[in-house]
C-alpha positions as CSV (number, residue, x, y, z in Angstrom):
1,M,38.0,97.8,81.6
2,S,41.7,97.1,81.5
3,P,43.1,95.5,84.7
4,T,45.1,97.9,87.0
5,L,48.8,97.2,86.6
6,P,50.9,97.1,89.8
7,E,53.1,100.1,90.5
8,K,56.4,99.8,88.8
9,S,59.2,98.7,91.3
10,D,62.9,98.4,91.0
11,A,63.0,95.2,92.9
12,S,63.5,93.1,89.8
13,L,66.6,95.2,89.0
14,S,68.3,94.1,92.2
15,A,68.2,90.5,91.2
16,K,69.4,91.3,87.7
17,S,72.1,93.8,88.5
18,P,74.9,92.4,90.7
19,G,77.4,94.8,92.2
20,T,76.9,98.4,93.4
21,I,73.3,99.7,92.9
22,D,73.0,103.2,91.6
23,I,70.5,104.4,94.2
24,V,70.8,108.0,93.2
25,G,69.7,107.1,89.6
26,R,66.8,105.1,91.0
27,L,65.7,108.0,93.2
28,R,65.7,110.4,90.3
29,T,63.6,107.9,88.4
30,R,61.1,107.8,91.2
31,L,60.6,111.6,90.9
32,T,58.6,110.8,87.7
33,L,56.8,107.7,89.1
34,G,55.8,108.3,92.7
35,K,52.9,110.1,94.2
36,E,53.2,113.6,95.7
37,A,54.2,112.4,99.2
38,E,56.9,110.1,97.7
39,K,58.2,112.9,95.4
40,R,58.6,115.2,98.4
41,L,60.5,112.4,100.2
42,V,62.8,111.8,97.2
43,E,63.5,115.5,96.8
44,T,64.4,115.7,100.5
45,I,66.8,112.7,100.3
46,L,68.4,114.0,97.1
47,A,68.8,117.5,98.6
48,D,70.9,116.1,101.5
49,L,72.2,112.5,101.0
50,Q,74.4,112.8,104.1
51,F,71.4,113.5,106.3
52,A,69.2,110.8,104.7
53,A,72.0,108.2,105.1
54,H,72.5,108.8,108.8
55,A,69.4,110.5,110.3
56,S,66.7,108.5,112.0
57,I,63.6,107.5,110.0
58,A,61.5,109.7,112.2
59,D,63.7,112.8,111.5
60,I,63.7,112.1,107.7
61,A,59.9,111.9,107.8
62,V,59.6,115.2,109.7
63,R,61.9,117.0,107.3
64,A,60.1,115.6,104.2
65,G,56.6,116.1,105.7
66,V,55.6,112.5,105.2
67,S,54.8,109.5,107.3
68,E,57.3,106.9,108.3
69,P,55.5,104.2,106.3
70,T,56.0,106.3,103.2
71,I,59.8,105.9,103.7
72,T,59.4,102.1,104.0
73,R,57.3,102.0,100.8
74,L,59.9,104.0,99.0
75,A,62.6,101.7,100.1
76,R,60.7,98.7,98.8
77,A,59.8,100.5,95.5
78,L,63.5,101.0,95.0
79,G,64.2,97.3,95.3
80,F,65.5,97.2,98.9
81,A,64.3,94.9,101.7
82,G,63.8,97.8,104.0
83,T,64.9,101.3,105.1
84,R,68.1,100.1,106.6
85,D,69.2,98.6,103.3
86,M,68.3,101.8,101.5
87,R,70.3,103.9,103.9
88,I,73.3,101.6,103.5
89,H,73.3,102.2,99.8
90,L,72.9,105.9,100.3
91,A,76.1,105.9,102.4
92,Q,77.8,103.9,99.7
93,A,76.7,106.4,97.0
94,L,78.3,109.2,99.1
95,A,81.5,107.2,99.5
96,I,81.8,106.3,95.8
97,G,80.6,109.5,94.1
98,G,80.4,112.2,96.7
99,A,82.5,114.6,94.6
100,Y,79.9,114.3,91.8
101,L,76.9,114.8,94.1
102,R,77.9,118.2,95.3
103,K,76.3,121.1,93.5
104,S,78.9,122.7,91.3
105,S,79.3,123.8,87.7
106,P,82.2,124.1,85.2
107,A,81.9,127.9,85.4
108,T,82.3,128.0,89.2
109,D,84.4,125.0,90.0
110,D,88.0,126.1,90.8
111,G,90.2,126.0,87.8
112,S,87.5,124.8,85.4
113,S,86.2,128.1,83.9
114,S,87.1,128.8,80.3
115,A,89.5,131.5,81.5
116,N,91.4,129.1,83.7
117,S,91.3,125.9,81.6
118,V,94.7,126.4,80.1
119,A,96.4,127.0,83.5
120,A,94.5,124.1,85.2
121,V,95.4,121.6,82.5
122,A,99.0,122.7,82.2
123,K,99.5,122.8,86.0
124,G,98.2,119.2,86.3
125,A,100.5,118.0,83.5
126,H,103.5,119.7,85.1
127,A,102.7,118.1,88.4
128,A,102.3,114.7,86.9
129,L,105.7,115.0,85.1
130,E,107.5,116.1,88.3
131,L,106.0,113.2,90.4
132,M,107.1,110.7,87.8
133,T,110.6,112.2,87.6
134,V,111.0,111.8,91.4
135,G,109.3,108.4,91.5
136,L,111.5,106.8,88.9
137,V,114.9,107.7,90.4
138,D,115.6,104.2,91.7
139,T,114.0,102.3,88.8
140,D,116.2,100.2,86.5
141,I,114.8,101.3,83.2
142,D,117.7,99.9,81.2
143,A,117.1,96.4,82.5
144,M,113.5,96.6,81.3
145,A,114.5,98.1,77.9
146,E,117.0,95.2,77.4
147,R,114.3,92.6,77.8
148,I,112.0,94.5,75.4
149,A,114.7,95.1,72.8
150,G,115.6,91.4,72.8
151,A,112.0,90.0,72.8
152,G,110.8,87.7,70.1
153,Q,107.2,89.0,70.6
154,I,105.8,91.8,72.7
155,L,102.2,91.9,74.0
156,V,101.0,95.2,75.5
157,C,97.8,95.2,77.5
158,G,95.6,98.0,78.8
159,T,91.9,98.1,79.8
160,G,89.9,101.3,80.2
161,G,90.3,104.7,78.7
162,G,93.8,105.8,79.8
163,S,95.4,102.4,80.0
164,S,94.1,101.4,76.6
165,M,95.4,104.6,75.1
166,A,98.9,103.9,76.7
167,A,98.9,100.3,75.4
168,V,98.1,101.3,71.8
169,E,100.6,104.2,72.0
170,L,103.4,101.9,73.2
171,Q,102.7,99.6,70.2
172,N,103.1,102.7,68.0
173,R,106.4,103.6,69.6
174,L,107.9,100.1,69.5
175,F,106.9,98.7,66.1
176,R,108.8,101.5,64.3
177,L,112.0,100.3,66.1
178,G,111.6,97.0,64.2
179,L,110.1,95.1,67.1
180,K,107.3,92.6,66.8
181,V,104.6,94.1,69.1
182,V,100.9,94.0,69.4
183,S,98.5,95.8,71.8
184,Q,95.3,94.4,73.1
185,T,92.5,96.2,74.9
186,D,89.9,93.5,74.8
187,P,90.0,91.4,78.0
188,Q,89.5,88.0,76.2
189,L,92.1,88.8,73.5
190,Q,94.5,89.8,76.2
191,R,94.3,86.4,77.8
192,M,94.4,84.6,74.4
193,N,97.4,86.5,73.1
194,A,99.2,85.9,76.4
195,S,98.7,82.2,76.1
196,V,100.9,82.0,72.9
197,L,103.9,83.8,74.4
198,G,106.9,81.9,75.7
199,E,110.6,82.1,76.7
200,G,112.2,85.3,75.3
201,D,108.8,87.1,74.9
202,V,107.6,90.1,76.9
203,V,104.1,91.1,78.2
204,I,103.6,94.6,79.4
205,G,100.5,95.6,81.4
206,F,99.2,99.1,82.0
207,S,96.7,99.9,84.7
208,L,96.3,103.1,86.8
209,S,94.4,101.3,89.5
210,G,96.4,98.1,89.3
211,K,93.2,96.1,89.6
212,A,92.3,95.4,85.9
213,Q,91.8,91.6,86.3
214,S,92.2,90.8,82.6
215,V,95.6,92.5,82.5
216,V,96.7,90.7,85.7
217,D,95.5,87.5,84.1
218,A,97.5,88.2,80.9
219,L,100.7,88.7,82.9
220,N,100.1,85.5,84.8
221,I,99.2,83.4,81.8
222,A,102.3,84.6,79.8
223,G,104.5,84.1,82.9
224,Q,103.6,80.5,83.3
225,Y,105.0,79.9,79.8
226,G,108.2,81.7,80.6
227,A,107.5,85.2,79.2
228,Y,108.9,88.2,81.1
229,S,106.2,90.5,82.5
230,L,106.4,94.2,83.1
231,A,103.7,96.1,85.0
232,V,103.2,99.8,84.5
233,T,101.1,100.7,87.5
234,G,101.0,102.0,91.0
235,P,103.4,100.4,93.5
236,E,102.0,97.7,95.8
237,S,99.0,97.2,93.6
238,L,97.6,93.8,92.5
239,L,99.1,94.1,89.1
240,A,102.5,95.1,90.5
241,G,102.6,92.0,92.7
242,N,102.0,89.7,89.7
243,A,104.9,91.1,87.5
244,D,108.6,90.3,87.1
245,A,109.3,94.0,87.0
246,L,107.6,97.3,87.8
247,L,107.7,100.7,86.3
248,P,105.8,102.6,89.1
249,L,103.2,105.2,88.3
250,H,103.1,108.2,90.6
251,F,100.2,110.6,90.3
252,E,97.8,112.6,92.4
253,E,94.3,113.8,91.5
254,D,93.4,117.4,92.4
255,G,89.7,116.9,92.9
256,N,88.6,119.0,89.9
257,I,85.9,116.8,88.4
258,F,85.6,118.9,85.3
259,K,89.2,118.6,84.3
260,P,90.4,115.4,82.6
261,S,92.6,113.4,84.8
262,S,96.3,114.4,84.7
263,A,97.2,110.7,85.2
264,R,97.1,110.4,81.4
265,Y,100.3,112.4,81.3
266,T,101.8,109.9,83.8
267,L,101.0,107.1,81.4
268,L,102.4,109.0,78.4
269,V,105.6,109.6,80.3
270,A,105.9,105.9,81.0
271,V,105.3,105.1,77.4
272,D,108.0,107.5,76.1
273,I,110.5,106.4,78.7
274,I,110.1,102.8,77.7
275,A,110.3,103.6,74.0
276,M,113.3,105.9,74.3
277,A,115.3,103.5,76.6
278,T,114.5,100.6,74.2
279,A,115.6,102.7,71.2
280,H,119.0,103.4,72.9
281,I,119.5,99.7,73.7
282,I,118.7,98.7,70.1
283,G,121.0,101.4,68.9
284,S,122.0,102.0,65.2
285,S,119.9,99.1,63.9
286,A,116.8,100.9,64.8
287,I,117.7,103.8,62.6
288,E,116.9,101.9,59.4
289,S,113.4,101.1,60.6
290,L,112.8,104.7,61.5
291,R,114.1,105.8,58.1
292,R,111.7,103.5,56.4
293,V,108.8,104.8,58.4
294,R,109.8,108.4,57.4
295,Q,110.1,107.3,53.7
296,S,106.7,105.8,53.8
297,L,105.2,109.1,54.7
298,A,106.9,110.9,51.7
299,S,104.3,109.3,49.4
300,R,101.6,111.3,51.3
301,D,103.4,114.6,50.8
302,I,104.6,114.7,54.5
303,L,108.0,116.0,53.6
304,D,108.9,118.2,56.6
305,P,111.7,116.3,58.5
306,N,110.8,118.2,61.7
307,L,107.4,116.7,61.9
308,P,107.1,113.6,64.2
309,L,106.9,110.2,62.7
310,G,103.3,109.3,62.0
311,D,101.9,112.8,62.4
């Protein structure tokens, strides 16, 4: 007869997984592993996380129709020292992902149905553009553009979906002006590339949160060798405090979890402002670079002069 294996526990995951524990994910896993009493308890907790995080153990037991020791056993099976630790993580889950734990669907969430998608996205984009227009009134864009236009090398850094997109897009905007620019989205390559910059070079860092540590590190590393650093991020953020200059990002989320964040338009506005201001500073010498780019596309039968460079 095969030896009886001990019931699977998530305790080992606690030691191997530093940082925030996804207690909701673990609870959903227990629905397929636990006994009937435990399953009723898990269903009760998942049905009302707010209640489970703040009610007494006795009240939770009564609502679930289980004994109090069942709650203790569940906490330990999830990898926690006891019920108190489990409830702390339930409260953290609500604070971090509360909007994603409410019962809703794309068809019923405001502004997310197929009939309203166009209006919701366009409204978010317009709001992002207006906020940026107001927020940049007192920003000296020309001073930043002059540094970029005169740079020997330019490094653009961004980590994460939106910021990575912005970093790559700014490279696409600046190289066609005849500038030596590279974008890096890999954290280690950001630090490595920053270390070879020096006087007369520029490093530009994108971050919506302003907390991307590798981008902060890149600005600091390049700065110690004399490079000029520009942060494109929220004012008063960590990244903003580690840069020579700041192009502030102003955006607000609307709480619609099914609509892509309108902050992406904020990033694109920043990219285009930097690119256009730099082009104006460079002036007529940039025209030849742009002409060559246009000429290179002619070989691919892209002959319409009204199409944007690079399709």
